[in-house]
C-alpha positions as a printed NumPy array, in Angstrom:
array([[-61.346, 103.209, 172.058],
       [-58.936, 101.849, 174.913],
       [-60.557, 102.601, 178.045],
       [-57.497, 104.824, 178.748],
       [-57.806, 107.337, 176.182],
       [-60.185, 109.51 , 177.844],
       [-57.942, 112.032, 179.958],
       [-59.393, 115.564, 177.635],
       [-62.865, 114.874, 178.003],
       [-62.63 , 114.489, 181.942],
       [-60.269, 117.486, 182.618],
       [-62.65 , 119.564, 180.131],
       [-65.83 , 118.198, 182.172],
       [-63.803, 119.994, 185.19 ],
       [-63.046, 116.485, 187.226],
       [-60.05 , 116.19 , 189.272],
       [-57.537, 113.582, 188.17 ],
       [-54.774, 112.84 , 190.635],
       [-51.371, 111.74 , 188.181],
       [-49.557, 109.368, 189.555],
       [-45.527, 109.759, 188.921],
       [-43.322, 107.668, 187.507],
       [-39.097, 108.527, 187.414],
       [-38.248, 104.594, 187.228],
       [-37.792, 103.036, 184.369],
       [-39.519,  99.962, 184.972],
       [-42.808,  98.485, 183.254],
       [-43.684,  96.742, 186.311],
       [-43.765,  99.408, 189.026],
       [-45.145, 101.653, 186.275],
       [-48.64 ,  98.772, 186.333],
       [-48.4  ,  98.718, 189.472],
       [-48.505, 102.726, 189.94 ],
       [-51.641, 102.673, 187.398],
       [-53.196,  99.661, 189.529],
       [-53.923, 102.084, 192.288],
       [-56.369, 104.969, 192.693],
       [-54.677, 106.918, 190.085],
       [-56.688, 108.462, 187.432],
       [-53.49 , 108.749, 184.94 ],
       [-49.9  , 108.297, 185.097],
       [-46.951, 110.367, 183.715],
       [-43.608, 109.39 , 182.785],
       [-41.371, 111.659, 183.731],
       [-37.979, 112.145, 181.076],
       [-37.187, 115.26 , 182.163],
       [-35.941, 113.898, 186.029],
       [-36.773, 110.473, 185.55 ],
       [-34.463, 108.116, 183.677],
       [-36.5  , 106.879, 180.929],
       [-35.316, 106.552, 177.89 ],
       [-37.099, 106.304, 174.698],
       [-37.559, 102.007, 174.958],
       [-38.513, 102.82 , 178.602],
       [-40.918, 105.58 , 177.786],
       [-42.687, 102.949, 175.003],
       [-42.466, 100.278, 177.892],
       [-44.162, 102.028, 180.355],
       [-46.78 , 103.877, 178.295],
       [-47.9  , 100.154, 177.251],
       [-48.566,  99.136, 180.821],
       [-50.069, 102.105, 182.104],
       [-52.166, 101.708, 179.441],
       [-52.872,  97.862, 179.762],
       [-53.706,  98.97 , 183.196],
       [-57.02 , 100.681, 182.221],
       [-55.316, 104.627, 182.457],
       [-54.367, 107.246, 180.526],
       [-50.322, 107.95 , 180.213],
       [-48.888, 110.964, 180.306],
       [-44.878, 112.254, 179.605],
       [-43.375, 114.8  , 180.96 ],
       [-40.573, 116.035, 178.23 ],
       [-36.886, 117.134, 178.561],
       [-36.246, 121.06 , 178.223],
       [-37.04 , 121.565, 174.367],
       [-36.846, 118.069, 173.839],
       [-40.111, 118.74 , 171.105],
       [-38.862, 116.131, 168.82 ],
       [-39.498, 113.722, 171.75 ],
       [-43.535, 115.019, 172.316],
       [-44.135, 113.851, 169.017],
       [-42.581, 110.446, 169.47 ],
       [-44.086, 110.456, 173.015],
       [-47.959, 111.156, 171.578],
       [-47.374, 108.57 , 168.315],
       [-46.783, 105.89 , 171.219],
       [-50.008, 106.654, 172.413],
       [-49.599, 109.129, 175.429],
       [-52.801, 111.371, 175.49 ],
       [-50.724, 114.58 , 177.094],
       [-47.226, 116.119, 176.906],
       [-45.874, 118.16 , 179.557],
       [-43.208, 120.342, 178.929],
       [-41.124, 121.984, 180.782],
       [-39.682, 125.973, 181.236],
       [-42.006, 127.229, 178.032],
       [-40.797, 130.673, 179.11 ],
       [-42.482, 132.25 , 175.997],
       [-44.967, 132.263, 173.379],
       [-42.298, 130.857, 170.877],
       [-41.439, 127.985, 173.382],
       [-44.819, 126.926, 173.415],
       [-45.724, 127.596, 169.554],
       [-42.6  , 124.514, 169.371],
       [-44.828, 122.411, 171.793],
       [-47.655, 122.875, 169.733],
       [-46.02 , 122.296, 166.336],
       [-44.371, 118.723, 167.878],
       [-47.995, 117.348, 169.643],
       [-50.713, 118.574, 167.011],
       [-51.298, 117.622, 163.419],
       [-51.758, 120.722, 160.71 ],
       [-53.343, 123.067, 160.637],
       [-52.6  , 123.556, 164.293],
       [-49.572, 122.14 , 164.691],
       [-46.592, 120.168, 162.239],
       [-46.914, 116.392, 164.082],
       [-45.701, 114.367, 160.869],
       [-47.547, 111.128, 160.682],
       [-46.44 , 107.814, 162.363],
       [-48.895, 107.089, 165.063],
       [-49.798, 103.105, 164.638],
       [-48.27 , 101.881, 168.041],
       [-50.996, 104.958, 169.594],
       [-54.194, 103.591, 167.043],
       [-53.217, 100.44 , 168.046],
       [-53.625, 101.19 , 171.519],
       [-56.751, 102.894, 171.152],
       [-58.231, 100.823, 169.221],
       [-58.32 , 103.249, 166.379],
       [-59.784, 101.338, 163.432],
       [-58.486, 104.4  , 161.025],
       [-56.005, 106.955, 160.273],
       [-59.016, 109.546, 159.674],
       [-60.31 , 108.366, 163.257],
       [-57.049, 108.861, 165.274],
       [-56.832, 112.737, 163.503],
       [-60.359, 113.429, 164.135],
       [-59.596, 112.494, 167.493],
       [-55.911, 113.411, 168.073],
       [-57.194, 117.275, 166.823],
       [-58.818, 117.829, 170.061],
       [-57.924, 115.168, 172.367],
       [-53.954, 114.974, 172.41 ],
       [-53.099, 117.876, 174.699],
       [-50.322, 120.479, 174.606],
       [-49.767, 121.573, 178.362],
       [-46.72 , 124.241, 178.818],
       [-45.204, 124.   , 182.221],
       [-44.687, 127.604, 183.972],
       [-42.244, 128.12 , 186.701],
       [-40.153, 130.486, 185.839],
       [-41.173, 134.638, 186.474],
       [-40.251, 135.417, 182.58 ],
       [-43.426, 132.868, 182.187],
       [-45.306, 134.205, 184.445],
       [-45.02 , 137.499, 182.967],
       [-45.418, 135.965, 179.424],
       [-48.264, 133.763, 180.75 ],
       [-50.853, 135.727, 178.583],
       [-49.624, 135.13 , 175.171],
       [-48.237, 131.803, 176.186],
       [-51.889, 130.239, 176.453],
       [-53.085, 132.768, 173.489],
       [-51.118, 130.244, 171.555],
       [-53.305, 128.026, 169.099],
       [-53.099, 124.407, 170.598],
       [-51.969, 124.65 , 173.871],
       [-54.395, 122.929, 176.022],
       [-53.145, 123.913, 179.54 ],
       [-50.866, 125.224, 181.91 ],
       [-48.675, 122.736, 184.376],
       [-47.377, 124.971, 187.127],
       [-43.815, 123.278, 188.969],
       [-44.047, 124.771, 192.491],
       [-40.654, 123.705, 193.237],
       [-39.022, 125.478, 190.35 ],
       [-41.293, 128.485, 190.673],
       [-39.869, 128.883, 194.498],
       [-36.146, 128.586, 193.072],
       [-36.424, 131.278, 190.287],
       [-38.737, 133.443, 192.35 ],
       [-36.506, 133.626, 195.086],
       [-33.302, 133.942, 193.013],
       [-31.888, 131.02 , 194.099],
       [-32.511, 131.714, 197.964],
       [-34.629, 128.282, 198.473],
       [-37.024, 125.37 , 197.294],
       [-40.3  , 125.088, 199.028],
       [-43.046, 124.659, 196.944],
       [-45.608, 125.255, 199.536],
       [-43.888, 128.854, 200.273],
       [-45.836, 131.926, 200.458],
       [-43.532, 133.454, 197.96 ],
       [-45.384, 131.939, 195.198],
       [-48.744, 132.017, 197.024],
       [-50.097, 134.684, 194.615],
       [-48.656, 133.585, 191.312],
       [-50.305, 129.906, 191.508],
       [-53.205, 131.893, 192.374],
       [-53.238, 133.535, 189.087],
       [-52.193, 131.15 , 187.002],
       [-54.724, 129.148, 188.119],
       [-57.409, 132.052, 187.035],
       [-55.476, 132.944, 183.799],
       [-55.623, 129.489, 182.825],
       [-59.512, 129.19 , 183.598],
       [-60.057, 132.716, 182.154],
       [-58.263, 131.517, 178.661],
       [-60.929, 128.469, 178.667],
       [-57.588, 126.095, 179.403],
       [-57.046, 123.334, 181.499],
       [-54.996, 124.103, 184.886],
       [-52.889, 121.251, 186.209],
       [-50.141, 121.192, 189.199],
       [-47.332, 119.473, 190.649],
       [-48.268, 119.022, 194.522],
       [-45.98 , 118.382, 197.31 ],
       [-47.441, 115.807, 199.454],
       [-50.916, 114.894, 199.651],
       [-52.308, 117.33 , 201.876],
       [-51.056, 120.039, 199.349],
       [-52.321, 117.24 , 196.653],
       [-56.041, 118.384, 198.583],
       [-55.869, 121.667, 198.662],
       [-54.351, 122.368, 194.996],
       [-57.462, 120.411, 193.966],
       [-60.069, 122.213, 196.24 ],
       [-58.676, 125.662, 194.435],
       [-59.712, 123.971, 191.447],
       [-56.071, 122.321, 189.621],
       [-57.387, 119.565, 187.596],
       [-54.742, 117.444, 187.006],
       [-53.049, 117.388, 190.353],
       [-49.536, 115.415, 190.676],
       [-48.706, 114.269, 194.217],
       [-44.935, 113.42 , 194.691],
       [-43.311, 110.067, 192.596],
       [-42.788, 106.429, 192.999],
       [-39.351, 107.225, 194.571],
       [-41.84 , 108.947, 197.435],
       [-44.209, 105.846, 196.707],
       [-41.783, 102.575, 197.817],
       [-40.245, 104.583, 200.1  ],
       [-43.221, 105.973, 202.177],
       [-44.743, 102.283, 201.708],
       [-41.712, 100.491, 203.57 ],
       [-41.479, 103.192, 205.907],
       [-45.082, 102.079, 207.141],
       [-44.554,  98.224, 206.887],
       [-41.301,  99.295, 209.346],
       [-43.076, 101.561, 211.412],
       [-46.23 ,  98.92 , 212.274],
       [-44.067,  96.09 , 212.291],
       [-41.561,  97.869, 215.15 ],
       [-44.702,  99.202, 217.155],
       [-45.324,  98.658, 220.428]])
């Protein structure tokens, strides 16, 4: 198997993985981000500008750079969850999972029977992963292809136990900005707000108690460090837009410093 195909094993072993984030549909940017210190790279179809072709190309670029690829699908686009894992993604993050039924729909798309209802067609994933035959891939995918549900609303928090109890759900991804937006009833967006601190801790503890993988989006490097120290294992930091903007700002600041 390709070196990149190890994300689930690392996370279940308790390792912390920092997750790069790609909104821009560019294989070149994907390659550059994947060759940094990020342990894995996510391709964002919810708030990024990716389509099926760019997801395919960026997954290839990320894996070629030796890193696991993750895809966040658009809200409710479970059909694309199946396509993402067929293309070689090791994990799918699904936004706005508010009920056990939502979670079951995600599992159906990502997992083969008897757990889910994913249909057969992982030719690209098998090629990128170096799987010799169909049975080898099925055996691997049964435990190593991750279905991760996003928790970002009061309804989802209320239904967290039921969501985690759905067979085939491997982890929870906290969206702190949306959590602050929904918990404040639209009053503000602040992923580090005191309003959500107890809820974020509750989600972590409940996920761990269920033996699932806790993951989260961090608002900047200091937040990422704190989130990882608390016990979240897969921690996203910013996006490619932030990386480019910060890099440019640092260059100009260094060039113009007295």
